[in-house]
SERO-4910 file (N, C-alpha, C, O; in steps of 0.05 Angstrom, whole numbers):
BEGIN
 pado doro    nc1    nc2    nc3   cac1   cac2   cac3    cc1    cc2    cc3    oc1    oc2    oc3
  Met    A    151   -248    181    165   -223    171    143   -205    177    149   -183    186
  Ile    A    117   -211    173     94   -186    187     69   -202    182     58   -207    161
  Ser    A     63   -211    214     35   -216    226     15   -202    235     17   -180    245
  Ala    A     -6   -217    232    -31   -195    249    -39   -221    260    -39   -242    247
  Arg    A    -49   -218    290    -69   -241    299    -89   -226    313    -86   -211    332
  Gln    A   -110   -233    302   -138   -228    325   -137   -196    321   -147   -182    339
  Leu    A   -125   -184    297   -121   -157    293   -158   -145    304   -176   -158    294
  Val    A   -164   -127    318   -194   -107    317   -192    -79    324   -181    -72    344
  Arg    A   -199    -67    313   -201    -37    315   -233    -32    312   -248    -41    295
  Arg    A   -239    -18    332   -270     -4    326   -276     19    336   -273     16    360
  Phe    A   -282     41    331   -290     71    320   -319     68    340   -340     61    329
  Gly    A   -318     74    363   -347     76    366   -358     54    370   -349     33    380
  Asp    A   -379     59    362   -396     29    353   -390     12    332   -405     -6    325
  His    A   -365     17    320   -372     13    290   -345     -3    291   -325      8    299
  Thr    A   -344    -37    281   -315    -42    285   -311    -36    250   -330    -40    235
  Ala    A   -284    -26    242   -276    -30    221   -263    -53    212   -264    -58    188
  Val    A   -247    -72    232   -232    -92    225   -245   -109    256   -251   -102    279
  His    A   -245   -133    241   -260   -157    252   -235   -175    259   -230   -184    237
  Glu    A   -213   -186    280   -197   -209    284   -193   -215    262   -198   -237    253
  Leu    A   -181   -191    249   -160   -204    216   -135   -219    228   -121   -204    241
  Ser    A   -127   -243    227    -99   -257    225    -92   -258    203   -110   -267    188
  Phe    A    -66   -252    189    -48   -267    169    -23   -263    173    -17   -248    191
  Glu    A     -5   -272    159     26   -278    159     41   -279    132     39   -295    114
  Ala    A     60   -254    135     68   -253    103     96   -262    120    104   -255    142
  Val    A    106   -279     99    134   -292    100    158   -264     82    155   -244     67
  Arg    A    181   -279     94    197   -261     69    199   -261     47    207   -281     36
  Gly    A    193   -237     32    200   -236      3    172   -244     -4    168   -249    -28
  Glu    A    153   -247     14    124   -239     -4    110   -222     -7    111   -206     13
  Val    A     92   -215    -26     73   -193    -33     53   -203    -28     48   -224    -38
  Cys    A     38   -192    -13      9   -199     -2     -3   -167     -8      8   -146     -5
  Val    A    -33   -175    -17    -50   -156    -26    -76   -159    -14    -86   -181    -19
  Leu    A    -86   -148     -3   -102   -136     12   -128   -122    -14   -125   -100    -25
  Ile    A   -149   -138    -17   -168   -117    -32   -193   -122    -23   -205   -142    -15
  Gly    A   -200    -98    -26   -224    -94    -18   -240    -73    -27   -227    -58    -41
  Pro    A   -276    -64    -23   -285    -35    -29   -279    -19     -6   -270    -25     16
  Asn    A   -290      9    -20   -275     34      1   -296     18     25   -314      1     24
  Gly    A   -284     32     43   -295     31     78   -293      0     76   -315     -8     82
  Ala    A   -280    -17     71   -277    -48     73   -256    -46    108   -264    -58    128
  Gly    A   -238    -33    108   -223    -37    134   -190    -36    125   -173    -38    143
  Lys    A   -185    -33    105   -155    -27     93   -135    -12     96   -111    -17     93
  Ser    A   -146      9    103   -122     30     97   -125     36    143   -109     42    160
  Thr    A   -144     31    142   -151     18    187   -125      0    183   -104     10    190
  Thr    A   -126    -24    174   -115    -45    170    -78    -31    177    -67    -33    199
  Val    A    -67    -19    152    -45    -13    136    -36     10    161    -12     12    167
  Lys    A    -57     28    177    -50     38    196    -36     14    225    -13      6    230
  Met    A    -53     11    232    -48     -7    250    -20    -30    249     -6    -36    268
  Leu    A    -17    -41    220      3    -48    226     38    -37    220     57    -52    222
  Thr    A     38     -8    214     59     14    214     59     27    246     77     42    253
  Gly    A     39     20    260     46     29    275     36     56    281     48     67    300
  Leu    A      8     74    264      1     87    264    -30     96    274    -43    117    269
  Leu    A    -37     70    290    -65     67    299    -51     48    312    -34     32    306
  Ala    A    -67     54    337    -61     19    358    -93      8    350   -112     21    340
  Pro    A    -90    -11    355   -108    -42    354   -127    -31    385   -122    -18    406
  Thr    A   -158    -50    367   -173    -41    402   -159    -65    421   -155    -64    445
  Ser    A   -154    -87    402   -146   -109    415   -134   -127    393   -147   -130    373
  Gly    A   -106   -143    394   -106   -161    382    -68   -158    381    -58   -154    403
  Thr    A    -53   -159    359    -21   -160    350    -17   -164    330    -22   -182    314
  Ala    A     -5   -137    327     13   -136    305     49   -136    309     64   -121    323
  Leu    A     53   -152    298     89   -166    294     96   -154    267     80   -151    248
  Val    A    123   -147    266    144   -141    246    167   -158    247    172   -153    270
  Arg    A    184   -175    239    195   -184    240    197   -192    272    219   -189    284
  Gly    A    175   -201    284    171   -213    318    175   -186    335    185   -190    357
  Thr    A    171   -167    330    166   -138    351    143   -138    343    132   -148    323
  Asp    A    133   -121    365    109   -122    369    109    -89    369    126    -75    380
  Val    A     82    -78    349     87    -54    337     69    -30    353     68     -6    352
  Thr    A     60    -49    367     44    -26    387     64    -18    413     66      3    424
  Ala    A     73    -35    416     95    -40    447    124    -21    432    134     -2    445
  Lys    A    133    -27    407    165    -10    405    158      0    370    170     -8    350
  Pro    A    139     19    371    133     37    335    155     42    336    165     28    319
  Leu    A    176     58    347    194     68    338    213     40    328    221     39    305
  Glu    A    217     26    341    235      8    323    234     -1    308    252     -4    292
  Val    A    199    -12    306    192    -20    276    193     -4    261    203    -13    240
  Lys    A    188     19    258    189     47    244    215     51    227    217     57    203
  Arg    A    236     48    249    266     39    224    267     11    215    290      3    211
  Lys    A    251     -3    212    246    -18    195    235    -24    169    240    -43    155
  Ile    A    217     -3    164    189     -7    139    201     23    135    214     39    148
  Gly    A    186     21    100    183     40     82    144     43     93    128     26    101
  Val    A    143     67     87    105     61     86     99     86     64    112    106     57
  Leu    A     82     80     59     68     99     26     30    106     34     10    100     23
  Pro    A     35    122     58     11    129     73    -14    131     57    -10    136     33
  Glu    A    -46    128     66    -64    129     57    -65    166     41    -75    173     19
  Asn    A    -53    180     58    -53    215     57    -32    222     49    -33    245     40
  Leu    A    -10    210     47     17    217     28     32    220     54     50    205     62
  Gly    A     24    239     66     43    256     89     62    276     76     85    271     83
  Leu    A     61    288     66     82    309     42     71    334     60     50    337     72
  Phe    A     93    353     57     98    381     68     94    402     44    112    410     28
  Gly    A     69    410     44     64    433     14     90    449     10     93    457    -13
  Ala    A    114    457     32    127    477     27    147    464     19    162    478      6
  Leu    A    155    440     22    180    422     13    175    414     -8    152    409    -15
  Thr    A    201    411    -26    194    404    -54    198    375    -62    201    362    -42
  Val    A    200    365    -77    203    324    -85    234    325    -77    237    311    -57
  Glu    A    255    336    -86    273    325    -66    277    334    -36    287    319    -19
  Glu    A    271    355    -31    275    362     -1    262    342      5    280    328     14
  His    A    244    331      7    220    299     19    246    275     20    249    263     42
  Leu    A    260    270      1    275    255      0    296    252     18    302    232     31
  Ser    A    310    275     17    335    281     38    323    289     67    337    286     87
  Leu    A    303    296     66    285    298     97    288    266    100    305    259    117
  Thr    A    275    244     87    272    215     97    297    209    104    302    210    128
  Gly    A    313    203     89    341    192     95    360    201    109    380    188    112
  Ser    A    353    230    121    362    243    145    357    228    173    371    223    192
  Val    A    323    223    164    309    214    194    321    182    194    327    170    215
  Tyr    A    323    172    174    333    136    179    364    144    188    371    135    210
  Gly    A    380    156    176    406    159    187    418    152    169    442    152    172
  Val    A    407    142    143    426    142    112    450    165    114    444    187    123
  Pro    A    480    158    104    499    170     91    493    197     72    482    191     50
  Arg    A    495    216     75    499    237     58    496    231     26    478    234      9
  His    A    522    220     26    522    208     -4    509    188     -6    511    184    -31
  Ala    A    494    169      2    477    150    -12    457    169     -6    442    168    -25
  Ile    A    448    187     13    420    204      1    416    213    -21    395    215    -33
  Arg    A    445    221    -30    439    239    -55    441    211    -77    423    214    -94
  Glu    A    452    190    -82    457    172   -100    431    172   -102    420    188   -118
  Arg    A    413    152    -84    397    147    -83    363    161    -97    344    154   -111
  Thr    A    373    183    -82    347    202    -91    351    208   -118    331    211   -132
  Asp    A    381    213   -133    380    209   -163    368    190   -177    354    196   -196
  Arg    A    372    165   -170    362    143   -178    338    138   -174    329    122   -191
  Leu    A    318    147   -155    293    143   -149    275    160   -174    258    151   -188
  Leu    A    290    196   -174    279    209   -186    270    195   -209    247    190   -214
  Gln    A    297    188   -225    297    182   -252    284    151   -256    288    141   -278
  Leu    A    274    141   -244    259    118   -245    237    123   -244    222    116   -262
  Leu    A    226    136   -222    199    142   -214    193    172   -233    180    189   -222
  Asp    A    202    178   -261    199    194   -274    196    224   -267    185    241   -281
  Leu    A    212    230   -235    202    261   -225    230    276   -224    238    292   -207
  Glu    A    239    269   -244    278    287   -243    258    315   -254    259    333   -238
  His    A    245    319   -273    232    346   -281    219    361   -262    214    385   -262
  Gly    A    213    340   -240    192    361   -213    216    358   -186    208    359   -163
  Arg    A    235    356   -191    251    351   -170    253    377   -155    256    372   -131
  His    A    251    404   -160    253    425   -142    223    442   -137    220    464   -125
  Thr    A    198    423   -153    178    429   -149    164    432   -121    169    413   -105
  Leu    A    152    447   -114    139    453    -88    113    425    -84     97    418   -101
  Ala    A    117    412    -58     97    386    -61     67    403    -68     52    393    -85
  Glu    A     59    432    -53     30    440    -64     28    444    -91      6    443   -101
  Asn    A     53    449   -109     46    451   -134     51    431   -151     53    438   -175
  Cys    A     54    403   -147     51    383   -153     23    366   -165      1    373   -156
  Ser    A     23    353   -177     -7    327   -184    -11    314   -171      8    298   -171
  His    A    -21    309   -161    -35    286   -144    -14    263   -159      2    255   -143
  Gly    A    -13    255   -180      5    224   -192     35    236   -175     49    221   -162
  Met    A     43    268   -178     69    269   -175     74    257   -147     91    240   -141
  Arg    A     50    272   -125     51    274   -101     61    239    -90     74    227    -73
  Lys    A     44    234   -110     46    198   -104     69    188   -113     81    172    -99
  Lys    A     79    195   -136    103    177   -131    120    194   -113    135    180    -99
  Thr    A    122    223   -107    147    221    -90    144    213    -61    164    210    -46
  Ala    A    119    209    -53    109    186    -25    119    158    -31    129    146    -12
  Leu    A    118    147    -53    128    119    -52    162    116    -58    175     95    -54
  Ala    A    174    140    -68    198    139    -67    205    151    -40    229    146    -40
  Met    A    200    163    -15    211    160     11    209    143     17    230    133     23
  Ala    A    189    129     19    187     92     28    212     78     21    225     66     39
  Leu    A    220     79     -5    239     73    -15    267     64    -10    282     44    -11
  Leu    A    265     94     -5    294    107     -3    318     84     20    339     72     20
  Pro    A    297     87     35    313     74     61    318     54     57    303     44     40
  Gly    A    345     34     67    346     -3     62    322    -10     79    327    -20    101
  Val    A    293     -5     70    278    -26     96    274    -46     89    276    -50     65
  Glu    A    267    -65    106    258    -97    103    230   -105    100    222   -128    100
  Ala    A    211    -73     95    182    -85     95    177    -60     91    187    -42    105
  Leu    A    157    -58     66    152    -46     52    112    -35     63     96    -53     57
  Phe    A    105    -21     71     74    -20     68     55      5     51     55     29     57
  Leu    A     41     -6     31     40     14      4     12     18      2     -2      0     -7
  Asp    A     -1     44     14    -27     37      8    -44     54    -15    -49     78    -13
  Glu    A    -51     37    -37    -55     48    -60    -36     58    -71    -35     83    -71
  Pro    A    -11     39    -88      6     52    -94     -2     52   -127     10     68   -141
  Phe    A    -20     38   -136    -25     29   -167    -42     60   -167    -37     73   -188
  Glu    A    -57     71   -150    -80     94   -155    -67    121   -169    -46    128   -159
  Ala    A    -78    139   -193    -80    159   -202    -51    160   -208    -40    182   -208
  Ile    A    -34    138   -215    -10    140   -238    -11    133   -266    -32    121   -273
  Asp    A      8    139   -284      3    129   -314     13    100   -316     27     89   -299
  Pro    A      4     91   -337      2     67   -337     33     68   -342     40     61   -320
  Val    A     52     71   -354     85     66   -354     95     61   -328    107     41   -320
  Thr    A     87     90   -309     99     89   -280     91     61   -275    108     43   -272
  Ser    A     53     56   -272     49     28   -256     72     11   -258     88      3   -241
  Arg    A     70      8   -294     93    -14   -292    114    -16   -286    122    -39   -279
  Thr    A    128      0   -286    148      8   -272    152     -1   -242    171    -14   -235
  Ile    A    134      8   -226    131      3   -200    121    -26   -194    121    -35   -171
  Arg    A    113    -38   -214     97    -69   -211    122    -83   -215    127   -101   -200
  Asp    A    143    -75   -237    163    -89   -235    183    -87   -215    199   -105   -212
  Leu    A    184    -62   -199    201    -48   -190    190    -82   -154    204   -100   -144
  Leu    A    171    -76   -150    164    -81   -130    169   -120   -128    169   -130   -105
  Val    A    173   -139   -152    173   -157   -157    196   -170   -145    198   -188   -128
  Ser    A    220   -151   -162    245   -148   -156    248   -138   -127    262   -155   -116
  Leu    A    241   -120   -110    251   -125    -88    245   -145    -65    258   -151    -45
  Ser    A    221   -154    -73    205   -189    -64    228   -204    -63    237   -215    -42
  Arg    A    239   -205    -94    256   -229    -99    289   -214    -82    308   -228    -91
  Gln    A    298   -195    -66    306   -189    -67    304   -194    -28    321   -185    -12
  Gly    A    283   -206    -24    275   -215      2    264   -192     16    264   -195     40
  Val    A    252   -168      6    226   -147     22    208   -165     22    207   -181      3
  Thr    A    196   -165     37    169   -164     53    150   -145     44    154   -123     53
  Ile    A    131   -148     28    119   -123     19     85   -133     23     75   -154     16
  Phe    A     69   -109     36     35   -113     41     30    -83     36     38    -62     46
  Leu    A      8    -91      8     -7    -73     -6    -37    -73     -9    -49    -95     -8
  Thr    A    -51    -52    -12    -73    -49    -16    -78    -40    -44    -67    -20    -53
  Ser    A    -99    -59    -63   -105    -42    -87   -128    -45    -96   -139    -63    -84
  His    A   -145    -34   -115   -167    -34   -120   -166    -52   -152   -184    -64   -163
  Ile    A   -139    -47   -161   -134    -62   -189   -127    -88   -187   -106    -95   -178
  Leu    A   -152   -106   -197   -147   -143   -189   -122   -147   -217   -103   -162   -214
  Pro    A   -125   -136   -235   -108   -153   -250    -89   -149   -239    -86   -168   -224
  Leu    A    -68   -130   -236    -50   -113   -221    -43   -133   -200    -23   -147   -201
  Ala    A    -65   -133   -179    -59   -153   -156    -55   -178   -162    -44   -192   -146
  Glu    A    -63   -189   -187    -68   -213   -196    -33   -223   -199    -20   -240   -187
  Gln    A    -29   -209   -215     -1   -214   -223     31   -210   -203     52   -222   -204
  Ile    A     22   -193   -189     47   -191   -174     40   -201   -141     60   -195   -127
  Ala    A     21   -211   -126      8   -220   -104     32   -248   -106     41   -258   -127
  Thr    A     39   -256    -74     39   -284    -77     21   -300    -59     14   -323    -57
  Lys    A     13   -274    -44    -11   -284    -22    -40   -254    -21    -40   -230    -18
  Ile    A    -56   -269    -24    -82   -253    -25   -101   -249    -13   -118   -264    -20
  Leu    A   -111   -226     11   -133   -228     24   -157   -211     21   -156   -187     26
  Leu    A   -186   -226     10   -201   -197      4   -215   -196     20   -220   -217     31
  Met    A   -228   -173     31   -238   -166     47   -256   -150     51   -250   -128     42
  Arg    A   -285   -151     66   -304   -138     65   -311   -139     95   -307   -156    112
  Glu    A   -320   -118     97   -330    -99    129   -316   -110    140   -325   -125    157
  Gly    A   -297   -109    138   -279   -112    161   -258   -138    170   -239   -141    185
  Gln    A   -276   -155    149   -269   -185    153   -259   -197    131   -268   -192    109
  Val    A   -236   -215    137   -234   -232    107   -247   -255    102   -251   -274    117
  Ala    A   -255   -250     72   -278   -265     63   -256   -287     43   -260   -311     37
  Trp    A   -240   -276     38   -222   -304     31   -191   -302     26   -186   -280     17
  Thr    A   -168   -317     29   -141   -317     31   -128   -336     20   -142   -357     18
  Gly    A   -105   -338     11    -98   -358     -8    -76   -351    -37    -83   -330    -48
  Lys    A    -64   -357    -44    -42   -360    -61    -63   -350    -78    -87   -349    -72
  Pro    A    -45   -337   -110    -60   -337   -131    -66   -366   -144    -87   -373   -155
  Ser    A    -45   -380   -140    -53   -407   -156    -71   -424   -138    -69   -448   -139
  Glu    A    -87   -411   -123   -101   -428   -109   -136   -417   -110   -154   -428    -97
  Leu    A   -140   -398   -127   -159   -380   -133   -186   -404   -143   -174   -422   -155
  Pro    A   -203   -408   -143   -227   -423   -151   -235   -417   -181   -245   -433   -197
  Thr    A   -229   -390   -183   -232   -375   -209   -221   -351   -218   -204   -345   -201
  Ser    A   -221   -336   -234   -208   -308   -236   -218   -289   -210   -240   -287   -199
  Leu    A   -193   -275   -205   -193   -264   -185   -220   -239   -185   -233   -232   -165
  Glu    A   -222   -230   -209   -248   -218   -216   -269   -225   -211   -286   -209   -204
  Asn    A   -274   -251   -213   -305   -266   -209   -308   -283   -187   -327   -299   -186
  Leu    A   -281   -282   -162   -282   -278   -134   -296   -266   -122   -314   -274   -107
  Tyr    A   -285   -236   -131   -289   -206   -114   -318   -209   -122   -333   -213   -102
  Leu    A   -332   -208   -151   -354   -203   -155   -377   -217   -137   -399   -209   -130
  Asp    A   -361   -248   -129   -379   -258   -119   -383   -261    -89   -404   -268    -79
  Leu    A   -354   -253    -71   -354   -250    -47   -356   -225    -27   -361   -224     -3
  Ile    A   -347   -200    -52   -338   -184    -43   -369   -160    -44   -384   -153    -26
  Glu    A   -368   -154    -81   -393   -137    -80   -396   -140   -115   -377   -140   -131
  Ala    A   -429   -143   -121   -436   -153   -144   -444   -122   -164   -451   -101   -152
  Pro    A   -442   -122   -195   -436   -101   -198   -467    -94   -201   -485   -111   -199
  Asn    A   -471    -60   -205   -506    -56   -205   -513    -59   -228   -505    -43   -245
  Ala    A   -527    -76   -233   -544    -91   -262   -563    -65   -271   -566    -65   -295
  Glu    A   -576    -46   -258   -597    -28   -265   -587    -10   -288   -570      7   -285
  Thr    A   -600    -16   -314   -598      7   -331   -619     39   -342   -643     44   -340
  Leu    A   -606     47   -349   -610     74   -359   -633     73   -386   -627     79   -409
  Asp    A   -658     64   -376   -671     55   -405   -680     84   -420   -702     80   -429
  Trp    A   -675    102   -425   -684    126   -423   -655    134   -453   -663    140   -475
  Leu    A   -632    131   -446   -611    138   -462   -611    114   -488   -611     89   -487
  Gly    A   -612    133   -510   -615    111   -539   -640    115   -539   -644    132   -556
  Ser    A   -659    109   -528   -686    114   -540   -697    139   -564   -693    164   -564
  Pro    A   -705    129   -577   -724    151   -593   -732    176   -576   -740    173   -553
  Gln    A   -731    205   -591   -741    219   -576   -774    213   -579   -786    201   -597
  Ser    A   -782    223   -560   -814    226   -570   -827    249   -578   -851    248   -585
***
């Protein structure tokens, strides 16, 4: 359904992604985990046709993303790193525009908009301009845009960042439900407990390369311990002057 074959992306002398290969089958939830600068967002951009790879191939349902980007974009929903919102449009107008671009019938756009606004607790902000929305509202608006069309695959860049615990639980349960309906989901996240709960496949990335990949059941230890062992250890330095008696 979604596959990468030896994907490479260079920016000048810097290699952001190096020979990335993986496959996510229908209904799979593939979670890409890594620190800032590991190449996660670059990977999402290559898989969704927003950025051409230096070499290698990205495929969605057997279609080459670079060769036929418009064909691929009709099949996928995307929550991008920068959210891609227009400040002068309201939350509702963003969903209406998305539905029109994907060719969703007008009555279906209205129905799906109402359901998504209710689900993501955005009903109160329906008529709020994006430029006046909080970051959490903007994130949920962009997610609703990715969910509104009847897509076969979702690409979500940090969907759980900067949202409240209730919405996080709602999105988690929704993604699990969508995967059971056959939607393939590829997402990035820093939140290890959530990733371990919803993933059917995990990719740990460090400096543009995959350091470990497998199913949650194949983890040799907890995901947190594996991340700390393979990706980056916590800084153990202490601030010895805090709590010390004043001289």
